DSSP file (Angstrom, degrees, kcal/mol; ACC not computed):
  #  RESIDUE AA STRUCTURE BP1 BP2  ACC     N-H-->O    O-->H-N    N-H-->O    O-->H-N    TCO  KAPPA ALPHA  PHI   PSI    X-CA   Y-CA   Z-CA
    1    1 A X              0   0    0      0, 0.0     2,-0.3     0, 0.0     0, 0.0   0.000 360.0 360.0 360.0-164.4    0.0    0.0    0.0
    2    2 A X        -     0   0    0      2,-0.0     2,-0.3     0, 0.0     0, 0.0  -0.706 360.0 -68.6 107.7-163.1    1.0    3.6    0.3
    3    3 A X        -     0   0    0     -2,-0.3     2,-0.8     5,-0.0     3,-0.0  -0.928  36.9-109.7-132.2 157.4    1.1    6.3   -2.3
    4    4 A X    >>  -     0   0    0     -2,-0.3     3,-1.6     1,-0.2     4,-1.6  -0.767  22.3-158.3 -88.8 108.8    3.1    6.9   -5.5
    5    5 A X  T 34 S+     0   0    0     -2,-0.8    -1,-0.2     1,-0.3     0, 0.0   0.675  90.2  64.6 -65.8 -16.1    5.3    9.9   -4.7
    6    6 A X  T 34 S+     0   0    0      1,-0.2    -1,-0.3     3,-0.1     3,-0.2   0.797 108.3  40.9 -73.0 -27.6    5.6   10.6   -8.5
    7    7 A X  T <4 S+     0   0    0     -3,-1.6     2,-0.8     1,-0.2    -2,-0.2   0.799 114.7  51.9 -87.0 -31.2    1.9   11.3   -8.6
    8    8 A X  S  < S+     0   0    0     -4,-1.6     2,-0.4     2,-0.0    -1,-0.2  -0.762  70.2 150.7-115.2  85.8    1.6   13.3   -5.4
    9    9 A X        -     0   0    0     -2,-0.8     2,-0.1    -3,-0.2    -3,-0.1  -0.898  51.8 -98.0-116.7 145.5    4.2   16.1   -5.3
   10   10 A X        +     0   0    0     -2,-0.4     2,-0.4     4,-0.0    -2,-0.0  -0.369  40.3 177.2 -62.6 132.1    3.8   19.4   -3.5
   11   11 A X     >  -     0   0    0      1,-0.1     4,-2.5    -2,-0.1     5,-0.2  -0.904  17.7-159.8-139.6 107.9    2.7   22.2   -5.8
   12   12 A X  H  > S+     0   0    0     -2,-0.4     4,-2.7     1,-0.2     5,-0.2   0.878  92.0  51.2 -57.4 -43.2    2.2   25.6   -4.1
   13   13 A X  H  > S+     0   0    0      1,-0.2     4,-2.3     2,-0.2    -1,-0.2   0.915 112.2  46.1 -64.2 -43.1    0.0   27.0   -6.8
   14   14 A X  H  > S+     0   0    0      2,-0.2     4,-2.6     1,-0.2     5,-0.2   0.898 112.1  52.3 -65.3 -40.0   -2.3   24.0   -6.8
   15   15 A X  H  X S+     0   0    0     -4,-2.5     4,-2.6     1,-0.2     5,-0.2   0.952 111.7  45.3 -59.3 -50.6   -2.4   24.0   -2.9
   16   16 A X  H  X S+     0   0    0     -4,-2.7     4,-2.2     1,-0.2    -2,-0.2   0.891 113.3  50.0 -62.4 -40.7   -3.4   27.7   -2.9
   17   17 A X  H  X S+     0   0    0     -4,-2.3     4,-2.4    -5,-0.2    -1,-0.2   0.912 112.7  46.5 -65.5 -42.8   -6.0   27.2   -5.7
   18   18 A X  H  X S+     0   0    0     -4,-2.6     4,-2.1     2,-0.2    -2,-0.2   0.923 112.5  48.9 -67.4 -43.4   -7.6   24.2   -3.9
   19   19 A X  H  X>S+     0   0    0     -4,-2.6     5,-3.1    -5,-0.2     4,-0.7   0.903 112.1  49.8 -62.6 -39.6   -7.7   25.9   -0.5
   20   20 A X  H ><5S+     0   0    0     -4,-2.2     3,-0.8    -5,-0.2    -2,-0.2   0.928 109.9  50.5 -63.0 -45.0   -9.3   29.0   -2.1
   21   21 A X  H 3<5S+     0   0    0     -4,-2.4    -1,-0.2     1,-0.2    -2,-0.2   0.844 113.8  45.4 -61.5 -34.6  -11.9   26.8   -3.9
   22   22 A X  H 3<5S-     0   0    0     -4,-2.1    -1,-0.2    -5,-0.1    -2,-0.2   0.537 114.8-115.8 -87.5  -6.8  -12.8   25.1   -0.5
   23   23 A X  T <<5 +     0   0    0     -3,-0.8     2,-0.6    -4,-0.7    -3,-0.2   0.821  66.8 142.6  77.3  31.0  -12.9   28.5    1.3
   24   24 A X      < -     0   0    0     -5,-3.1    -1,-0.2    -6,-0.2    -2,-0.1  -0.925  46.0-133.0-110.8 121.0   -9.9   27.6    3.6
   25   25 A X    >   -     0   0    0     -2,-0.6     3,-1.4     1,-0.1    -5,-0.0  -0.242  23.8-111.3 -68.7 158.8   -7.5   30.4    4.5
   26   26 A X  T 3  S+     0   0    0      1,-0.3    -1,-0.1     3,-0.0    -2,-0.0   0.816 118.7  47.6 -61.7 -31.0   -3.8   29.8    4.2
   27   27 A X  T 3  S+     0   0    0      2,-0.1    -1,-0.3     0, 0.0     2,-0.2   0.393  90.3 102.6 -94.8   4.3   -3.4   29.9    8.0
   28   28 A X  S <  S-     0   0    0     -3,-1.4     2,-0.4     1,-0.0    30,-0.2  -0.560  76.8-117.4 -78.5 151.2   -6.3   27.5    8.7
   29   29 A X  E     -a   58   0A   0     28,-3.4    30,-2.6    -2,-0.2     2,-0.5  -0.777  26.4-161.8 -90.8 133.0   -5.4   23.9    9.6
   30   30 A X  E     -a   59   0A   0     -2,-0.4     2,-0.5    28,-0.2    30,-0.2  -0.967   4.1-164.8-119.0 117.7   -6.6   21.3    7.2
   31   31 A X  E     -a   60   0A   0     28,-2.9    30,-3.1    -2,-0.5     2,-0.5  -0.896  13.2-162.7 -99.2 126.7   -6.9   17.7    8.3
   32   32 A X  E     -a   61   0A   0     -2,-0.5     2,-0.5    28,-0.2    30,-0.2  -0.941  11.0-171.8-117.1 129.2   -7.3   15.3    5.3
   33   33 A X  E     -a   62   0A   0     28,-2.8    30,-3.3    -2,-0.5     2,-0.4  -0.979   7.3-169.7-114.4 129.6   -8.5   11.7    5.5
   34   34 A X  E     +a   63   0A   0     -2,-0.5     2,-0.3    28,-0.2    30,-0.2  -0.977  43.6  50.2-121.3 134.7   -8.2    9.7    2.3
   35   35 A X  S    S-     0   0    0     28,-2.4    30,-0.3    -2,-0.4     2,-0.3  -0.795  95.3 -33.1 136.2-178.2   -9.8    6.3    1.9
   36   36 A X        -     0   0    0     -2,-0.3     2,-0.7    28,-0.2    30,-0.2  -0.565  58.5-136.6 -72.6 133.2  -13.1    4.6    2.5
   37   37 A X        +     0   0    0     28,-3.1    30,-0.4    -2,-0.3     2,-0.3  -0.844  49.7 117.4-100.1 120.8  -15.0    6.0    5.4
   38   38 A X  S > >S-     0   0    0     -2,-0.7     5,-1.4    28,-0.1     3,-0.5  -0.933  76.0 -86.5-161.5 176.5  -16.6    3.5    7.7
   39   39 A X  G > 5S+     0   0    0     -2,-0.3     3,-1.4     1,-0.2     6,-0.1   0.881 120.7  60.6 -63.4 -38.5  -16.5    2.2   11.3
   40   40 A X  G 3 5S+     0   0    0      1,-0.3    -1,-0.2     2,-0.1    -3,-0.1   0.813 105.2  48.7 -61.3 -30.2  -13.7   -0.3   10.5
   41   41 A X  G < 5S-     0   0    0     -3,-0.5    -1,-0.3    -5,-0.1    -2,-0.2   0.537 111.2-121.9 -86.5  -8.2  -11.4    2.6    9.4
   42   42 A X  T <>5 +     0   0    0     -3,-1.4     4,-1.9    -4,-0.5     3,-0.4   0.698  65.8 140.3  78.1  19.3  -12.2    4.6   12.6
   43   43 A X  H  >< +     0   0    0     -5,-1.4     4,-2.5     1,-0.2     5,-0.2   0.825  69.0  59.2 -67.3 -29.5  -13.5    7.6   10.7
   44   44 A X  H  > S+     0   0    0     -6,-0.4     4,-2.1     2,-0.2    -1,-0.2   0.867 105.4  49.6 -64.8 -34.9  -16.3    8.0   13.3
   45   45 A X  H  > S+     0   0    0     -3,-0.4     4,-2.4     2,-0.2    -2,-0.2   0.892 109.7  51.2 -68.5 -40.4  -13.5    8.4   16.0
   46   46 A X  H  X S+     0   0    0     -4,-1.9     4,-2.6     2,-0.2    -2,-0.2   0.928 111.0  48.0 -60.5 -46.1  -11.8   11.0   13.8
   47   47 A X  H  X S+     0   0    0     -4,-2.5     4,-2.2     2,-0.2    -2,-0.2   0.902 111.3  50.4 -63.0 -41.6  -15.1   13.0   13.4
   48   48 A X  H  X S+     0   0    0     -4,-2.1     4,-1.1     2,-0.2    -1,-0.2   0.901 112.2  47.0 -64.3 -40.4  -15.7   12.8   17.2
   49   49 A X  H  X S+     0   0    0     -4,-2.4     4,-0.7     2,-0.2     3,-0.4   0.908 110.9  52.1 -66.1 -41.8  -12.2   14.1   17.9
   50   50 A X  H >< S+     0   0    0     -4,-2.6     3,-0.9     1,-0.2    -2,-0.2   0.895 105.9  55.2 -59.1 -41.0  -12.6   16.8   15.3
   51   51 A X  H 3< S+     0   0    0     -4,-2.2    -1,-0.2     1,-0.2    -2,-0.2   0.809 106.0  52.1 -63.2 -30.2  -15.9   17.9   17.0
   52   52 A X  H 3< S+     0   0    0     -4,-1.1    -1,-0.2    -3,-0.4    -2,-0.2   0.597  80.9 112.4 -84.4 -11.3  -14.1   18.3   20.4
   53   53 A X    <<  -     0   0    0     -3,-0.9     5,-0.1    -4,-0.7    -3,-0.0  -0.432  56.2-155.0 -65.8 132.3  -11.4   20.5   19.0
   54   54 A X        +     0   0    0     -2,-0.2     2,-0.2     2,-0.0    -1,-0.1   0.707  64.3  90.4 -85.3 -20.5  -11.8   24.0   20.4
   55   55 A X        -     0   0    0      1,-0.1     3,-0.3     2,-0.1    -2,-0.0  -0.490  61.7-153.4 -76.7 146.8  -10.1   26.0   17.7
   56   56 A X  S    S+     0   0    0      1,-0.2    -1,-0.1    -2,-0.2    -2,-0.0   0.366  82.3  80.0 -97.8   3.9  -12.3   27.3   14.9
   57   57 A X  S    S+     0   0    0    -29,-0.1   -28,-3.4   -30,-0.0     2,-0.4  -0.021  73.7  97.2-101.9  31.3   -9.5   27.5   12.4
   58   58 A X  E     -a   29   0A   0     -3,-0.3     2,-0.3   -30,-0.2   -28,-0.2  -0.968  48.8-171.9-123.9 135.6   -9.5   23.7   11.6
   59   59 A X  E     -a   30   0A   0    -30,-2.6   -28,-2.9    -2,-0.4     2,-0.5  -0.921  12.6-148.1-120.5 149.8  -11.2   21.9    8.7
   60   60 A X  E     -ab  31  86A   0     25,-2.6    27,-3.4    -2,-0.3     2,-0.5  -0.983  12.5-168.6-118.9 121.8  -11.7   18.2    8.1
   61   61 A X  E     -ab  32  87A   0    -30,-3.1   -28,-2.8    -2,-0.5     2,-0.6  -0.949   3.6-162.5-113.5 120.2  -11.7   17.0    4.5
   62   62 A X  E     -a   33   0A   0     25,-3.1     2,-0.5    -2,-0.5   -28,-0.2  -0.910   7.9-174.7-104.2 119.4  -12.8   13.4    3.8
   63   63 A X  E     +a   34   0A   0    -30,-3.3   -28,-2.4    -2,-0.6     2,-0.3  -0.961  48.5  44.4-116.3 119.8  -11.7   12.2    0.4
   64   64 A X  S    S-     0   0    0     -2,-0.5     2,-0.3    24,-0.3   -28,-0.2  -0.997  83.1 -63.8 150.1-147.8  -13.0    8.7   -0.6
   65   65 A X        +     0   0    0    -30,-0.3   -28,-3.1    -2,-0.3     2,-0.3  -0.914  43.1 145.5-139.3 164.5  -16.2    6.9   -0.4
   66   66 A X        -     0   0    0     -2,-0.3   -28,-0.1   -30,-0.2     2,-0.1  -0.940  52.3 -65.4 179.4 172.0  -18.7    5.4    2.0
   67   67 A X     >  -     0   0    0    -30,-0.4     4,-2.4    -2,-0.3     5,-0.2  -0.374  39.3-121.9 -73.5 154.6  -22.4    4.9    2.3
   68   68 A X  H  > S+     0   0    0      1,-0.2     4,-2.2     2,-0.2     5,-0.2   0.860 114.2  56.5 -61.6 -35.3  -24.8    7.8    2.5
   69   69 A X  H  > S+     0   0    0      2,-0.2     4,-2.0     1,-0.2    -1,-0.2   0.928 108.4  44.9 -63.4 -46.5  -26.0    6.4    5.8
   70   70 A X  H  > S+     0   0    0      1,-0.2     4,-2.1     2,-0.2    -2,-0.2   0.916 111.3  53.6 -66.2 -41.7  -22.5    6.5    7.3
   71   71 A X  H  X S+     0   0    0     -4,-2.4     4,-2.1     1,-0.2    -1,-0.2   0.913 109.1  49.2 -57.3 -43.0  -21.8    9.9    5.9
   72   72 A X  H  X S+     0   0    0     -4,-2.2     4,-2.8     1,-0.2    -1,-0.2   0.879 107.2  54.9 -65.5 -37.8  -25.0   11.2    7.6
   73   73 A X  H  X S+     0   0    0     -4,-2.0     4,-1.2     2,-0.2    -1,-0.2   0.895 107.7  50.3 -62.7 -38.9  -23.9    9.6   10.9
   74   74 A X  H >< S+     0   0    0     -4,-2.1     3,-0.5     1,-0.2     4,-0.3   0.935 112.2  46.5 -63.3 -45.7  -20.7   11.5   10.8
   75   75 A X  H >< S+     0   0    0     -4,-2.1     3,-1.6     1,-0.2    -2,-0.2   0.908 108.5  56.3 -61.8 -43.1  -22.5   14.8   10.1
   76   76 A X  H 3< S+     0   0    0     -4,-2.8    -1,-0.2     1,-0.3    -2,-0.2   0.754 100.1  58.8 -63.8 -25.3  -25.0   14.1   12.9
   77   77 A X  T << S+     0   0    0     -4,-1.2    -1,-0.3    -3,-0.5     2,-0.3   0.539  94.5  86.3 -83.1  -3.7  -22.2   13.7   15.5
   78   78 A X  S <  S-     0   0    0     -3,-1.6   -30,-0.1    -4,-0.3     2,-0.1  -0.662  81.4-114.3 -99.6 151.0  -21.0   17.2   14.9
   79   79 A X     >  -     0   0    0     -2,-0.3     4,-2.1     1,-0.1    -1,-0.1  -0.371  39.7-103.8 -68.4 159.3  -22.0   20.5   16.3
   80   80 A X  H  > S+     0   0    0      1,-0.2     4,-0.9     2,-0.2    -1,-0.1   0.879 122.9  50.9 -54.1 -39.4  -23.7   22.9   13.8
   81   81 A X  H >4 S+     0   0    0      1,-0.2     3,-0.5     2,-0.2     4,-0.4   0.909 110.5  47.8 -66.6 -41.4  -20.4   25.0   13.7
   82   82 A X  H >> S+     0   0    0      1,-0.2     3,-1.4     2,-0.2     4,-0.5   0.809 100.6  66.4 -70.0 -29.1  -18.3   21.9   13.0
   83   83 A X  H >< S+     0   0    0     -4,-2.1     3,-0.7     1,-0.3    -1,-0.2   0.846  97.6  55.2 -59.4 -32.7  -20.7   20.7   10.3
   84   84 A X  T << S+     0   0    0     -4,-0.9    -1,-0.3    -3,-0.5    -2,-0.2   0.685 109.4  48.2 -71.4 -17.0  -19.7   23.8    8.3
   85   85 A X  T <4 S+     0   0    0     -3,-1.4   -25,-2.6    -4,-0.4     2,-0.6   0.359  89.9  87.4-110.4   2.7  -16.0   22.8    8.6
   86   86 A X  E <<  -b   60   0A   0     -3,-0.7     2,-0.4    -4,-0.5   -25,-0.2  -0.925  61.8-170.2-103.5 123.0  -16.3   19.1    7.6
   87   87 A X  E      b   61   0A   0    -27,-3.4   -25,-3.1    -2,-0.6    -2,-0.0  -0.862 360.0 360.0-117.3 144.8  -16.0   18.7    3.8
   88   88 A X              0   0    0     -2,-0.4   -24,-0.3   -27,-0.2    -1,-0.1   0.332 360.0 360.0-116.5 360.0  -16.6   15.7    1.6
């Protein structure tokens, strides 16, 4: 497993463009999860921990797939403010 470092290389311009498109400031913290989201992967634990973070300058981006039901469960465990900061 792992990732192919030839495909995923740092590109400042792409980073800035993506953060702008997502509405994330350069000084905001972005936590990225990639993979299938389900209980076996512990994504519910990640969402619960994200919900407890006290800073408002943090976003959680989930990239991958999962059932609509599980996605809704993740959303339901968040406060209204945190729901605005979890992106799929």
